[in-house]
The first five atom37 places (N, CA, C, CB, O) and aatype in JSON, in Angstrom:
{
  "aatype": [12, 14, 5, 5, 16, 3, 0, 6, 1, 6, 10, 0, 5, 10, 10, 19, 6, 15, 10, 2, 10, 6, 7, 19, 0, 14, 6, 15, 9, 3, 14, 6, 0, 14, 10, 13, 2, 6, 7, 10, 7, 10, 3, 15, 9, 3, 0, 10, 6, 10, 15, 10, 0, 9, 7, 11, 1, 18, 7, 19, 5, 10, 1, 0, 6, 7, 6, 3, 2, 1, 1, 9, 13, 7, 15, 10, 1, 0, 10, 15, 0, 18, 19, 5, 15, 8, 1, 16, 15],
  "atom_mask": [
    [1, 1, 1, 1, 1],
    [1, 1, 1, 1, 1],
    [1, 1, 1, 1, 1],
    [1, 1, 1, 1, 1],
    [1, 1, 1, 1, 1],
    [1, 1, 1, 1, 1],
    [1, 1, 1, 1, 1],
    [1, 1, 1, 1, 1],
    [1, 1, 1, 1, 1],
    [1, 1, 1, 1, 1],
    [1, 1, 1, 1, 1],
    [1, 1, 1, 1, 1],
    [1, 1, 1, 1, 1],
    [1, 1, 1, 1, 1],
    [1, 1, 1, 1, 1],
    [1, 1, 1, 1, 1],
    [1, 1, 1, 1, 1],
    [1, 1, 1, 1, 1],
    [1, 1, 1, 1, 1],
    [1, 1, 1, 1, 1],
    [1, 1, 1, 1, 1],
    [1, 1, 1, 1, 1],
    [1, 1, 1, 0, 1],
    [1, 1, 1, 1, 1],
    [1, 1, 1, 1, 1],
    [1, 1, 1, 1, 1],
    [1, 1, 1, 1, 1],
    [1, 1, 1, 1, 1],
    [1, 1, 1, 1, 1],
    [1, 1, 1, 1, 1],
    [1, 1, 1, 1, 1],
    [1, 1, 1, 1, 1],
    [1, 1, 1, 1, 1],
    [1, 1, 1, 1, 1],
    [1, 1, 1, 1, 1],
    [1, 1, 1, 1, 1],
    [1, 1, 1, 1, 1],
    [1, 1, 1, 1, 1],
    [1, 1, 1, 0, 1],
    [1, 1, 1, 1, 1],
    [1, 1, 1, 0, 1],
    [1, 1, 1, 1, 1],
    [1, 1, 1, 1, 1],
    [1, 1, 1, 1, 1],
    [1, 1, 1, 1, 1],
    [1, 1, 1, 1, 1],
    [1, 1, 1, 1, 1],
    [1, 1, 1, 1, 1],
    [1, 1, 1, 1, 1],
    [1, 1, 1, 1, 1],
    [1, 1, 1, 1, 1],
    [1, 1, 1, 1, 1],
    [1, 1, 1, 1, 1],
    [1, 1, 1, 1, 1],
    [1, 1, 1, 0, 1],
    [1, 1, 1, 1, 1],
    [1, 1, 1, 1, 1],
    [1, 1, 1, 1, 1],
    [1, 1, 1, 0, 1],
    [1, 1, 1, 1, 1],
    [1, 1, 1, 1, 1],
    [1, 1, 1, 1, 1],
    [1, 1, 1, 1, 1],
    [1, 1, 1, 1, 1],
    [1, 1, 1, 1, 1],
    [1, 1, 1, 0, 1],
    [1, 1, 1, 1, 1],
    [1, 1, 1, 1, 1],
    [1, 1, 1, 1, 1],
    [1, 1, 1, 1, 1],
    [1, 1, 1, 1, 1],
    [1, 1, 1, 1, 1],
    [1, 1, 1, 1, 1],
    [1, 1, 1, 0, 1],
    [1, 1, 1, 1, 1],
    [1, 1, 1, 1, 1],
    [1, 1, 1, 1, 1],
    [1, 1, 1, 1, 1],
    [1, 1, 1, 1, 1],
    [1, 1, 1, 1, 1],
    [1, 1, 1, 1, 1],
    [1, 1, 1, 1, 1],
    [1, 1, 1, 1, 1],
    [1, 1, 1, 1, 1],
    [1, 1, 1, 1, 1],
    [1, 1, 1, 1, 1],
    [1, 1, 1, 1, 1],
    [1, 1, 1, 1, 1],
    [1, 1, 1, 1, 1]
  ],
  "atom_positions": [
    [[-53.85, -33.18, 60.04], [-55.82, -32.49, 59.81], [-55.12, -30.85, 58.77], [-57.11, -31.68, 62.4], [-54.13, -30.16, 58.99]],
    [[-55.68, -30.81, 58.18], [-55.66, -29.32, 57.35], [-55.8, -28.24, 58.4], [-57.01, -29.12, 56.17], [-56.32, -28.2, 59.52]],
    [[-55.01, -27.17, 57.46], [-55.6, -25.77, 58.74], [-56.1, -24.88, 59.22], [-55.39, -25.24, 59.12], [-55.87, -25.08, 60.41]],
    [[-56.57, -24.11, 59.16], [-58.58, -24.07, 59.29], [-57.49, -22.5, 58.67], [-60.18, -24.25, 61.57], [-56.26, -22.52, 58.58]],
    [[-58.65, -20.92, 58.22], [-58.35, -20.24, 58.08], [-58.58, -19.94, 59.53], [-58.67, -19.78, 57.08], [-58.71, -20.53, 60.6]],
    [[-58.53, -18.09, 58.78], [-58.42, -17.15, 59.54], [-60.37, -16.93, 60.77], [-57.87, -15.78, 58.24], [-60.57, -16.8, 61.98]],
    [[-61.35, -17.02, 59.45], [-62.21, -17.37, 59.09], [-62.25, -18.46, 60.37], [-62.2, -17.62, 57.67], [-62.08, -18.16, 61.55]],
    [[-62.47, -19.56, 59.93], [-62.39, -20.74, 60.75], [-62.38, -20.63, 62.69], [-60.95, -21.39, 60.16], [-62.99, -20.85, 63.73]],
    [[-60.4, -19.76, 61.63], [-60.2, -20.11, 63.84], [-61.55, -19.05, 64.57], [-57.85, -19.05, 64.86], [-62.26, -18.92, 65.56]],
    [[-61.35, -18.7, 63.71], [-63.08, -16.45, 64.5], [-64.23, -17.78, 64.77], [-64.41, -14.2, 61.98], [-64.37, -17.79, 65.99]],
    [[-64.9, -18.64, 64.31], [-65.62, -19.01, 64.14], [-65.47, -20.24, 65.24], [-65.75, -19.01, 62.9], [-66.17, -20.28, 66.25]],
    [[-64.67, -21.03, 64.98], [-64.1, -22.56, 66.07], [-64.25, -21.47, 67.59], [-61.66, -23.42, 65.64], [-65.24, -21.58, 68.32]],
    [[-63.52, -20.82, 67.79], [-63.11, -20.01, 68.81], [-65.31, -19.04, 69.61], [-61.49, -18.57, 67.69], [-65.85, -18.92, 70.71]],
    [[-65.71, -18.61, 67.94], [-67.08, -18.75, 68.25], [-68.09, -20.05, 69.56], [-67.43, -18.99, 66.76], [-68.57, -20.18, 70.68]],
    [[-67.76, -20.87, 67.84], [-68.03, -22.36, 69.33], [-67.7, -22.84, 70.54], [-67.73, -23.44, 69.15], [-68.47, -23.26, 71.4]],
    [[-66.19, -22.72, 70.59], [-66.69, -23.34, 71.77], [-67.0, -22.8, 72.8], [-66.05, -24.07, 72.17], [-67.63, -23.53, 73.56]],
    [[-66.8, -21.69, 73.17], [-67.09, -20.33, 73.8], [-68.57, -20.03, 74.22], [-66.68, -19.24, 72.81], [-69.1, -19.77, 75.3]],
    [[-69.27, -20.26, 72.32], [-70.97, -20.37, 73.25], [-71.63, -21.62, 73.36], [-72.24, -19.49, 72.52], [-72.82, -21.66, 73.7]],
    [[-70.95, -22.69, 73.08], [-71.58, -23.67, 73.5], [-70.5, -24.5, 74.87], [-71.94, -24.55, 72.08], [-70.53, -25.73, 74.78]],
    [[-69.65, -23.98, 76.01], [-68.83, -24.13, 76.57], [-68.01, -25.32, 76.28], [-69.22, -23.98, 77.55], [-68.14, -26.16, 77.17]],
    [[-67.28, -25.65, 75.42], [-67.39, -26.52, 75.44], [-65.78, -27.25, 75.7], [-68.22, -26.65, 74.45], [-64.88, -27.31, 74.85]],
    [[-65.73, -27.82, 77.23], [-64.8, -27.61, 78.19], [-63.71, -28.26, 77.52], [-65.15, -28.09, 79.58], [-64.18, -28.85, 76.56]],
    [[-62.45, -28.44, 77.59], [-61.32, -29.16, 76.93], [-60.84, -29.47, 75.28], [0.0, 0.0, 0.0], [-60.23, -30.35, 74.68]],
    [[-61.69, -27.87, 74.9], [-61.58, -28.5, 73.46], [-61.36, -26.93, 73.1], [-63.1, -29.55, 72.65], [-62.15, -26.0, 73.29]],
    [[-59.77, -26.88, 72.38], [-58.98, -25.99, 71.52], [-59.59, -25.19, 70.23], [-57.92, -26.81, 71.05], [-59.21, -25.53, 69.1]],
    [[-60.2, -24.5, 70.33], [-60.34, -23.46, 69.01], [-59.93, -24.28, 67.92], [-59.35, -22.04, 69.03], [-60.61, -24.52, 66.92]],
    [[-58.5, -24.8, 68.24], [-57.97, -24.75, 67.18], [-57.36, -26.56, 67.11], [-56.87, -23.4, 67.18], [-56.59, -27.19, 66.39]],
    [[-57.66, -26.67, 67.51], [-58.1, -27.93, 67.29], [-58.85, -28.67, 66.23], [-58.64, -28.06, 68.09], [-58.6, -29.67, 65.56]],
    [[-59.67, -27.98, 66.3], [-61.0, -28.26, 65.86], [-60.13, -28.43, 64.13], [-62.45, -26.76, 66.27], [-59.44, -27.54, 63.65]],
    [[-60.51, -30.26, 63.21], [-60.68, -30.49, 62.03], [-61.09, -29.92, 61.15], [-61.05, -31.12, 61.95], [-61.67, -30.71, 60.4]],
    [[-61.15, -28.29, 60.56], [-62.46, -27.76, 59.37], [-62.85, -28.69, 58.56], [-62.09, -26.61, 58.31], [-63.75, -28.54, 57.73]],
    [[-62.19, -29.74, 58.75], [-63.52, -30.57, 57.7], [-64.54, -32.32, 58.61], [-62.22, -31.43, 55.74], [-65.27, -33.28, 58.38]],
    [[-63.96, -31.74, 59.41], [-64.6, -32.79, 60.36], [-66.07, -32.97, 61.09], [-63.83, -32.74, 61.34], [-66.35, -32.43, 62.16]],
    [[-66.83, -33.68, 60.44], [-68.18, -33.1, 61.23], [-68.7, -32.52, 62.8], [-68.92, -34.08, 61.12], [-68.19, -32.72, 63.9]],
    [[-69.74, -31.84, 62.48], [-69.49, -31.65, 64.07], [-70.57, -31.68, 64.59], [-68.84, -30.44, 64.58], [-70.96, -30.89, 65.45]],
    [[-71.52, -33.09, 63.88], [-72.56, -33.11, 65.59], [-71.68, -34.52, 65.73], [-75.01, -33.34, 65.62], [-70.46, -34.64, 65.85]],
    [[-72.87, -35.68, 65.68], [-72.73, -37.13, 65.37], [-70.88, -37.83, 66.23], [-72.8, -37.17, 63.22], [-70.37, -37.63, 67.34]],
    [[-70.52, -38.5, 65.21], [-68.8, -38.33, 65.18], [-67.45, -37.72, 65.27], [-68.58, -38.45, 64.64], [-66.4, -38.13, 65.76]],
    [[-67.85, -36.38, 64.52], [-67.09, -35.41, 65.38], [-66.93, -34.61, 66.48], [0.0, 0.0, 0.0], [-66.15, -34.65, 67.43]],
    [[-67.73, -33.93, 66.2], [-67.44, -33.14, 67.77], [-68.45, -33.37, 68.75], [-67.39, -31.47, 67.71], [-68.54, -33.03, 69.92]],
    [[-69.22, -34.07, 67.95], [-70.49, -34.61, 68.89], [-71.39, -33.62, 69.4], [0.0, 0.0, 0.0], [-71.79, -33.5, 70.56]],
    [[-71.62, -33.0, 68.52], [-72.85, -31.25, 68.6], [-74.12, -32.05, 68.74], [-73.05, -29.86, 66.68], [-73.93, -33.25, 68.5]],
    [[-75.35, -31.74, 69.07], [-76.86, -32.42, 69.21], [-77.26, -30.44, 68.49], [-77.61, -33.21, 71.58], [-76.77, -29.32, 68.62]],
    [[-78.39, -31.07, 67.79], [-79.37, -29.71, 67.77], [-79.82, -28.84, 69.12], [-80.78, -30.18, 67.16], [-80.51, -27.87, 68.82]],
    [[-79.61, -28.96, 70.35], [-79.63, -28.34, 70.91], [-78.82, -27.1, 71.46], [-79.87, -28.93, 71.25], [-79.11, -26.16, 72.2]],
    [[-77.28, -27.64, 70.51], [-75.94, -27.05, 70.56], [-76.38, -26.47, 69.74], [-74.64, -27.67, 70.42], [-76.75, -25.32, 69.98]],
    [[-76.53, -27.03, 68.36], [-77.57, -26.16, 66.53], [-78.22, -25.43, 67.07], [-78.86, -27.09, 65.3], [-78.01, -24.41, 66.42]],
    [[-79.37, -24.99, 68.35], [-79.96, -24.09, 68.65], [-78.74, -22.51, 68.39], [-80.54, -24.56, 70.13], [-78.52, -21.73, 67.48]],
    [[-78.27, -22.72, 69.72], [-77.27, -21.79, 70.68], [-76.03, -21.75, 69.78], [-76.87, -22.5, 72.37], [-75.23, -20.84, 70.03]],
    [[-75.69, -22.72, 68.61], [-74.45, -22.17, 67.19], [-75.72, -21.42, 66.78], [-73.55, -23.61, 65.66], [-75.58, -20.4, 67.44]],
    [[-76.65, -21.3, 66.24], [-76.99, -19.76, 65.51], [-77.63, -18.92, 65.96], [-77.61, -19.71, 64.46], [-77.96, -17.79, 65.62]],
    [[-77.79, -19.62, 66.85], [-78.18, -17.77, 67.68], [-76.68, -16.66, 68.42], [-79.46, -18.21, 69.61], [-76.77, -15.49, 68.79]],
    [[-75.64, -17.41, 68.44], [-74.28, -17.96, 68.73], [-73.89, -16.47, 67.47], [-73.86, -20.14, 68.27], [-73.51, -15.32, 67.65]],
    [[-74.27, -17.32, 66.18], [-73.56, -16.84, 64.24], [-74.67, -15.16, 64.47], [-74.51, -18.62, 62.02], [-74.38, -13.97, 64.48]],
    [[-76.03, -15.99, 64.64], [-76.89, -14.37, 64.82], [-76.72, -13.03, 65.15], [0.0, 0.0, 0.0], [-77.24, -12.17, 64.43]],
    [[-75.97, -12.69, 66.28], [-75.53, -11.6, 66.92], [-74.52, -11.74, 66.72], [-75.76, -11.33, 68.06], [-74.45, -10.62, 66.22]],
    [[-73.03, -12.3, 66.57], [-71.61, -11.9, 65.97], [-71.84, -11.57, 64.85], [-70.53, -12.86, 65.92], [-71.39, -10.48, 64.48]],
    [[-72.41, -12.19, 64.16], [-72.26, -12.32, 62.31], [-73.6, -11.0, 61.62], [-72.91, -14.61, 61.61], [-73.69, -10.16, 60.72]],
    [[-74.35, -11.5, 62.61], [-75.65, -11.07, 61.77], [-76.45, -12.22, 60.26], [0.0, 0.0, 0.0], [-77.03, -12.05, 59.19]],
    [[-76.1, -13.05, 60.9], [-76.25, -14.38, 59.84], [-77.24, -14.78, 60.35], [-75.15, -15.58, 59.69], [-77.0, -14.95, 61.55]],
    [[-79.1, -15.23, 59.91], [-79.76, -16.0, 61.05], [-79.6, -17.7, 58.97], [-82.27, -14.82, 62.1], [-79.5, -18.02, 57.78]],
    [[-79.83, -18.04, 61.17], [-79.99, -20.04, 59.99], [-81.09, -20.05, 60.34], [-79.08, -21.97, 60.41], [-81.43, -19.11, 61.06]],
    [[-82.28, -21.27, 59.92], [-83.66, -21.01, 60.07], [-84.01, -22.47, 61.47], [-84.59, -21.18, 58.17], [-84.81, -23.13, 60.81]],
    [[-83.95, -22.83, 62.1], [-84.1, -24.52, 62.56], [-84.03, -25.67, 62.25], [-84.85, -24.84, 62.82], [-83.48, -26.71, 62.62]],
    [[-85.33, -24.97, 60.77], [-85.94, -25.9, 60.44], [-85.29, -25.68, 58.23], [-87.88, -25.63, 61.16], [-85.8, -26.04, 57.17]],
    [[-84.08, -24.99, 58.58], [-83.0, -24.65, 57.65], [-83.09, -26.38, 56.84], [0.0, 0.0, 0.0], [-82.47, -27.37, 57.24]],
    [[-83.98, -26.33, 55.7], [-83.49, -27.25, 54.56], [-81.81, -28.08, 54.41], [-83.65, -26.26, 53.34], [-81.6, -29.29, 54.32]],
    [[-81.02, -27.2, 54.41], [-79.81, -27.03, 54.32], [-78.87, -27.38, 55.38], [-79.73, -25.94, 54.04], [-77.84, -28.0, 55.12]],
    [[-79.21, -26.96, 56.68], [-78.64, -26.92, 57.55], [-77.59, -28.18, 58.02], [-79.54, -26.58, 58.22], [-76.75, -28.11, 58.91]],
    [[-77.82, -29.01, 57.4], [-77.33, -30.33, 57.35], [-75.77, -30.51, 56.73], [-78.36, -31.13, 56.52], [-74.79, -31.07, 57.2]],
    [[-76.06, -29.51, 55.01], [-74.75, -28.94, 54.66], [-74.41, -28.04, 55.49], [-74.65, -28.39, 53.45], [-73.31, -28.01, 56.05]],
    [[-75.2, -27.35, 55.63], [-74.54, -25.78, 55.79], [-74.05, -25.82, 57.43], [-75.93, -24.29, 55.47], [-73.61, -24.77, 57.9]],
    [[-74.16, -27.53, 58.63], [-73.5, -27.02, 59.46], [-72.65, -28.68, 60.05], [-74.57, -26.02, 60.51], [-72.44, -29.24, 61.13]],
    [[-72.33, -28.98, 58.28], [-71.19, -30.45, 58.14], [-70.83, -30.32, 58.77], [0.0, 0.0, 0.0], [-71.05, -30.89, 59.84]],
    [[-69.44, -28.82, 58.39], [-68.75, -29.32, 58.9], [-67.84, -27.21, 59.37], [-68.09, -30.82, 57.82], [-68.21, -26.06, 59.16]],
    [[-66.5, -27.95, 60.11], [-66.97, -26.46, 60.3], [-66.55, -25.24, 59.26], [-66.43, -26.03, 61.68], [-67.19, -24.22, 59.01]],
    [[-65.53, -25.57, 58.84], [-65.03, -25.16, 57.04], [-66.66, -24.88, 56.08], [-63.94, -27.06, 56.08], [-66.77, -24.23, 55.04]],
    [[-67.45, -25.41, 56.63], [-68.6, -25.75, 55.0], [-69.57, -24.27, 55.88], [-69.95, -28.26, 54.78], [-69.95, -23.28, 55.25]],
    [[-69.88, -24.52, 57.73], [-70.25, -23.07, 58.38], [-70.28, -22.04, 57.98], [-69.71, -22.71, 59.17], [-71.22, -21.33, 57.6]],
    [[-68.11, -21.73, 58.1], [-67.4, -21.25, 58.16], [-67.55, -20.1, 56.96], [-66.53, -22.09, 58.32], [-67.74, -18.88, 57.0]],
    [[-67.35, -21.24, 55.68], [-68.16, -20.59, 54.16], [-69.51, -19.92, 54.72], [-68.69, -22.03, 52.8], [-69.43, -18.86, 55.33]],
    [[-70.41, -20.38, 54.56], [-71.42, -20.56, 54.74], [-71.92, -18.73, 55.47], [-71.45, -22.03, 55.56], [-72.58, -17.95, 54.78]],
    [[-71.36, -18.3, 57.12], [-71.27, -17.66, 57.67], [-70.52, -16.28, 56.32], [-70.67, -18.36, 58.92], [-71.08, -15.27, 55.88]],
    [[-69.66, -16.62, 56.12], [-68.8, -15.6, 54.98], [-69.65, -15.06, 53.89], [-67.58, -16.42, 54.14], [-69.77, -13.86, 53.65]],
    [[-70.3, -16.11, 53.2], [-70.35, -15.61, 52.43], [-72.21, -14.21, 52.67], [-70.07, -16.92, 51.36], [-72.88, -13.31, 52.16]],
    [[-72.03, -15.14, 53.83], [-74.18, -14.32, 54.54], [-73.96, -13.17, 55.67], [-75.58, -15.98, 55.88], [-74.81, -12.75, 56.45]],
    [[-73.19, -12.95, 55.6], [-72.7, -11.78, 56.8], [-73.1, -10.54, 56.54], [-71.15, -11.58, 56.99], [-73.08, -9.89, 55.49]],
    [[-73.63, -10.18, 58.05], [-73.6, -8.57, 57.24], [-72.93, -7.79, 58.44], [-75.44, -7.74, 56.74], [-73.7, -6.87, 58.72]],
    [[-72.17, -7.78, 59.01], [-71.2, -6.91, 60.21], [-69.53, -7.03, 59.47], [-71.26, -7.93, 62.21], [-68.57, -6.52, 60.03]]
  ]
}
């Protein structure tokens, strides 16, 4: 499994906490694995909750109807790269 960067580890922690993922260790999330469906198995409600948590923590607004969401939420690595390039805090 690829190593998580510090930013990915921080985001994985937020993901696990904000979605109350029982039994998932943040460091066990493969940064290149899909977050939805066959990966972590997240759904659209999870995406909404995660978007709100990211907005609060990083000041990054993710629109529910954003056409890039599939790519942005594709993996922990993709999400982290997006957050890092758009964060305000």
